[in-house]
N, C-alpha and C positions, 0 to 999 in steps of 0.2 A: 346612830343613823347622821351626826353632825357632819360627817364627809357627805353624806346622801344629799344633807338641804344644800351643802354649800355647792355640790354638783349640780343639783336642781335651779337652783336659785341662777348660776351661769349660764344655763343652755335655757332657763326661761327668757332670760334679758337676751339671749341671741335668737330665741324665736321670735319673740313678742315686740322687741323694739325695731327689730328690723322690719317685720311684717307691716308694722304700722306709718313706716318712714322716719323713726326716729334714727338714725344710724348715727350712734356716738362714732367717733375718731375724729382725727385732724381734719379741719376745713381749711380746702385750697382754692382759690376761686376757680371759673369754668374755666374750658379748655381755652375759649377763646380769648379771655383775661389770660391767660398766663401765655398765649401766643404773642399778644400784643405787647406784652411786656419785656420781650423776649429779644434781644438784638440779632441782626441778620448772623452773624456769626454764631451765638447760640443755636440758631434755626438750623444751619448746616451741621453742626455738633451730631455726633453719633451717641446711640445709648451706650450706656458702659453698664457693667457689673461693680458694686461696689460692697463693700462687708454686711450692710443691712441687706441685700439683694440676696450676698451667698447663704447670711443666716436664714435668712426666710425660706429660701427655697430649701436648702438643706433639711428644718424643720420641716416642711411641706412633704418632704421625701419619706417622712418617720412618723408622719402622724400616727402610724400606727402603734407606736409605743405609748400614745398618749390616751387617756378616757376622755371623753367628751368633747365639746368644740371649742375650749379654753384657747387651746395650742393654735387651731385654726384663725380662729381671731386674732391671735397675736401675729401670725403669719401676714394675716391682712394689714395689719396695723405697720410692720415692718415696713411692707410693701409700699404704705402711704407714706411713710417718710422718704424710700427710696425714689418713688417716681416724681418727689418735689424737686430732685437734684438733675432731672433729665431732660432733657427737649422733647419736646411734643412731637408727634408724626405728622409732619406738615403735609403729608399725600394720604392722610385718613381721611374717609365722609363714611356718612352713615350708610348701610346699604340700600339701595336704590329699592328693595323691597318693603322697605319700610315704608315709604309713602302710600302702598295698600292697606296701610291698617285701616281699621273703621276708626273714626276721628275719636272715639272714646278711648279707645287704646292707645291710640298715637298721642294723648296727654299724658299718659301715664308718666309718674316722677322717673322713672327707669327709663324709659325711653328718649324724655329731655334732657336727661345727664349723661347719654351715651359716651360723649367727647369728654367728658368732664374727666379730671387729672388727679383722680384720688381714687382712694379704697376705703370701703366699708365694711364693717361688721356683717353684711350680708355678702360680700365679697369671700371672707373666711369660710360661711357655708359653702359657697359656689364651689370654691378650689379643693375643698375638703370631698366635693361630692365628686367633681374631677377626678381626685386621685380613685377614690373608691370605683369608679368607672372603668378608671386604667387598670387597675390591679384586676381586676372581674376579668375583663377582656382578655389579659394576659395569660391567663391558663384557660378559662371557659370557651374561646376560640376553636382547642382541640389543637390536634398535631398536623390536621392536614393542611396545605400550604394555600391550596386554590381559595379563592374569596368565598364563592358557592358554601365553601364546606364550613368556612367561619361565619359566613351568616346564618347558617342553618343551627350550627351549634351554639351562637347566643341567642337566639331566637330559642332555642331549648332552653337555655339556662334560666331565659327571665320565664317561659312559663312552667317552671319546675321551682321558682325560687320566687316569685311573686303570685299571690294566691289571690283571685279575682273575689272581690267583697260583694254581697249580698245586698239589696235595696236597702234590708233591715239594718246593716252596720254602715251605710254611707251617711254621711253628715250632711244634712241641709242647711243651709245658710239663711238668715234674716229673708234675703234678697228671694228664696224660692231655689238656688241654685244649688246643686250637688259640690261640695268643698272639692277641690282637685290639690291632689298631693303635689309637691314638689318631688323631684329624683331622690332626693338628700331623704325625704321620710320615706317614699317607695320602697328604697333601696335599705334602709335600717330597718323597717317594721316589718318588710316581708309582704304587704299587702295593698290592693287598691282598686281600682277599676280598670276597664279594657284600655280607657287614654294613658292612665298611669304606665300598665305594661308597654304602650306603643312608644311612651316618651322615654322609656329607660330604654327602652329596645334602639330608638332609634341614636341615642347616645352612644350606646354601647357601639354600635357602628362607626359612629362616628370616630371613636378611639382606635377602630381600626382601618381608617383610612377610606370607608365605604361609605360612598351616596345614598342615601335615602329618605323614605320621604310618605306620609299617610297618603292614602289612596280614597277618594271617593267618588261616590256615583251620585247622576242627577236621579232626584225623587219628584220634580216638578211634573206636574201634567202638561202634557202637549201646549205650546203656547204660552205657560206661564214663565216668569224668570225661575231661573235654575235654582234648585232646594240640593245642596250638596251635603251627602251622608256618608262619613267616613267609613269604610269597611275593613280594609287590610292597610299593612306597612308594605312598601315595594323598595326593594335594595336592586341599584342599577349596577348589572356588571356586564361589561362586554358588551355594550348597547340594550341591552333588553333588563327588562325589570320583571323581578323576581318576586312574586306574594307570598305573602304571610299573613295568617289571621287572627289576630291575639285574641279575641274571644274565644275563638273554638281551641285556640292553643295550639295550631296545627298550621305547617306550610301548608297551602294549596297544591294537593298533588298534580304534577304533569301525568303526560297519560301513560306511562311506564312507572310513575315517580312513588310507587307503593311497594312495600317488601318487607319482608321479616328478616331480621338478622339474627343468629345464636348470638347470646350475651346481650342483644341491645333491644330487640322488640321489633314494634314497628319501625320503618327507615323511611322517611320522606322525602323525594326531593321535588323541589317548589316549579309550579309551572310558570310561564310568562305570561304577562300582560297579554303580549299579542297570541299566544296560543289559549289562553283561558276567553279572548273575546271572539274565536273563532269555531270554539266547540264547546257546546253550553253541555255536553256531558260530562266534560270534567268536573262542573260546578256542581252538578246533579249528585258528584260524591258524596258532596257536603250534606245532602240529604239526611237528616235522621232517620226519615222513614218516611212512605208517602203521605203520610199526614202532617209531616213537620219539614218542608222543603227549605231550603237555604233561602234565604233574602235576594241573594243576587243571582241575575242571569246572564248569559253571555252578551245579549244586545245591552246591557248596560255598561259594558266595559267598552263600548265601541269610542265613547268620548268620555274621559274621567277627568277630574281636578288632584293636581297635586300639590300638597303641602309640606313646605320643607321646616325643620327646626329652628328656630335662630332666636332664643329668648335672649334678652336682653344683655346679661353678661359676654356672651358667646360674640356680639355684636359689637362691643365696648373699645376705645380706643386704648383704654389701659390696659385689658387683655391683650390686645395688641401688641403693645409695648413689650409687657413679659414674656408673649410668647415666641417672640424675636430674640429674646434671651436665653432661652431653654435649649439644651442640644444634648445628643449622649442618653447618657441613662437617665437624665432629667426628663425625658420625652413626655411630652403631657398635651392633651389637645384642651385647649381651652380658648379657641378663637373658631369662626367660621365665615364663608360668606356664601351665603344662601342665593346670591343672585348667578355666582358662578356656579353652583348646583344647579339651579332653575335652567341656566343653557344647557346643559348638559341631559338634563331629566327632559327638556321640551322637545330634543333630539328622537325620544321614543315615540313608537308608535300608539295612536288612541289617546295620545297626551294632549287637552285642551289648552291647557294652561298650568304655570306652576305660581305659587303664593306662599307667603309666608302661614305657617299654622298658627292660627290666633290661640290655642290652647295655654300653652305659657304665659301669654299676655292678661289671659281671664284668670289664672292662677294670680299672677302679679298684681292684677286689679282687686281679685277677692281680700289679698293681702291689705292693699290699702284701705280697704273700706272696712272690712272686718277682723284687723290684723288683732285685736286682743281677744277675742271670741276662740279666731284659728287658735295662737298661741297658746291658748289654754287647754283646747281641745288635744294639739298635737302634744303639749308637753303631759297631758295624762297617760299619752300612748307612751312616752318616752321613759317615762320613767323607771316601768321596769329594767330598761337597758340600763340604768343609772346607778342600780342598788349595789352596793360597795357588799363583798364578803372578802372580811379582813382586810387586806392592803390592796386589794384589785377589785374591779368593776368587773365581773366575771362576763354576764349577759353582752355589753359593749365590746369587749376585748375579743370575746368569740366573733361576734358578728363581724369585726374588722380584719380578723384573723381568716374566716371565711370568704370574704371580698379578695382578699390575697391570695385564696388557693391552699393555705394552709391547713388543711382539714383534719389530720390525724397524727398522732403521734405527740412528743413532750413539745409544749409550749403550742399548742395547735388550735384550733377552733372547738374539736373536740374536747380537749383539756378545759378549756374555758367555759363552754357549755355544759361540763358536769357539774362543775363547780358553783352555777348561776342555780344548783337545784338542790337550795338546801333539804335537809332530814325534816320527815313528818313531823318528828318529836320535839323541832325546834318550831316548827308553826303552829304546833299543838299547845304548846308550853304555857301560853298564856301570860309570857314574858312581854308580848309584843303589842304594841298597840294596834289599834283595828287598821290602820292605813300603812301600814309599816309590814302587817300580815296578808295586807291584800297585794301589796306591792311585790312582796316575796313569793306569794304565790303566783303569780300571773308572770313574773320570772321565770320561775321552775317550768312552768305550761309552755312557755315560749322556748326556753331551753330544750324541752326534750323535744317538740316539734323540730326544730332546727338539729337535733340528734337525730332523729330521724330520716332528714332529709339528706345527713353525710351517710347513715346507713343505705339509704337507698341508693347513695354514688357508689357504695361497695359491694351492691347485691347483697348484703346482711338479711336475711330474711329474720331470723331470731332478735336479730336487736332492733330492726325496724318497727316490724309490729308489736312488741314492747313499748317502744317508746309510743310510735302513733296510735295505737288501740287503748294498752292499757294505762300511760301516762298523757297521753293529749286528749283525744277524742272521748274517750269514758271518765277523765278527770272531774270533769261539771257539765252538768248540764247546758245545753245549746253553746257547744264548744263553739269559739270563733275561728277554730282550725279545721273544721268538717269538713270544708269542701277540699281544702288541700292536703288533709288525710286522705280524702277516698282517692282523689286523682292520683297520689304517691304511690298506694298501694297497687292501683293499679300499674302505674309504672314498674314500679319493683318485680309484680309478676312477668309482667313484659320481660324484664331482663332476665329473670329465670327460667323463662320458656313456659310459665305457665299460665296459659293463655286462656283458662277456662275461670279460673282466680281474676286474671285482669277483668275480664268480660264481665263478671260478677260485682268486681268492685265499682267499675263505671256505671253498673246499671242500678246501683242500690239504692240509690237515692235520687228521685227525681225532682225536689226544691230545690237543689244547688245553682248557683252563679254560674257555675261550668257544666251544666247538666247537659244541654247541647252538645259542646266537644265532646263531654265523655261518651255520649251515645254514638257519635261518627266514629269515635276512636274503637266503639265496642263493635260497632258493625263493619269497620275493616278487618279485624282480628278475626271475626267469624268467617268474612268471605276468604280468606288469606289463608287461613289455618284448618278451617271445617270446628274449631270449638264451638261447643257451647257452655251457658251458666252453669253455674252447680245449683244444683237443688238443696233449696236452703228448708231443712224441715224445723217446725218449729217444735219446741219443746213440750214435751206431754206435760200437764196440770198437774201438780201435787194432790 
């Protein structure tokens, strides 16, 4: 386990030190100082690629060949050396929407350093995340070229691949806040909150060039200051905002937007904000039953707030400079201009205004304040993904190949997930230290879950049920993957046309974090197919 210890140390340093603001790496002056020391000729010079840049981008685009974060950190170090030789972008200014951030968030170190010409270790993690997002979007968007189809497919990928956490599983910080996962954490670990799901979806849309924002309704009493509550993600297509509900895990259906297709199950075309604001019956389709109505009404949508994602690295001068140098097969979206997106979103009917989404900044604030505690918690979750088997770290390799869409075959996600499942005789041999046994056992359960997800994509009932039921859900009491397993079994049976089994899976557990969305999905299947849940007969007592 020596190699595991070394990898854990590297990841621990990258998670903990960057979180608390101790950002190792060569220091340079601020952008202002660099600009002041540059002569007029230097200021008018253009950015250029050199050997350092070429090596950095080459390694960035083959991160899938390496385990852990070490190579991503090396990429950041190379870019830090490169940027010292470059003239600063003199036409760069902080995005105007930053001026509306709450004062405590505006004072975050990451915000105050947006203009600085240096790369840090957390930039390496950011770039690794961007590569994962690009790779996922490249295949999860489906084969249809239109923007709405791509938005639907990307949302479905998020719902299947990011399990909703229960309240019991969420981490509460000393401040009383719930821990906000970063997209890197959410993608690797495959679970999170509704906000974590929304954040990943917004970033996937960005990689596809789709303008998107979270949508909030006013919950304040009449005459009181607005109290905005986020409930959906909106994607702007041809001047209309199409709404997706991350808590329920479904697009909010248009009037004729619900149908069942052979080999797919439920197919949902989302409604627009304009349609939903005009017709409350569309929202009532989200009622689980008369006693559990959906919390949003048409009248709530007559004036909404939109919040665009603009986490600090995407708004920085340094990422803008790298973005300008990328071309062709290097395509990777690492910058955004929220004010420009906001102008387009404001043209949509029923939109009161558009601001920056504060959740990414709150995540940054949590790491500035509680960095060591958060780093230790995340490390505990990441450790199974770093457990080596022979010369490889299979669960990490499996996740990265999963992101790339290399799902089955030789050197695929499935191949490495299988390697991450050590035989029971090894786990029970008594030759492992207790902590080693616990790490390998967790890696095995996680790998089994992801193998079940791959079997779901293939429509392979036997394999999916084996991994989900025998090797994940029933492998230990209070399985952390229980809600994901029951949802995936429902989707599997939808895909296979066994709607009674799908309905049964969705209604089989009422205490799960995704139970409301499951009930809504079961209701739609009943209405569209006439299927009824299976009668579950208890086994006779011996």
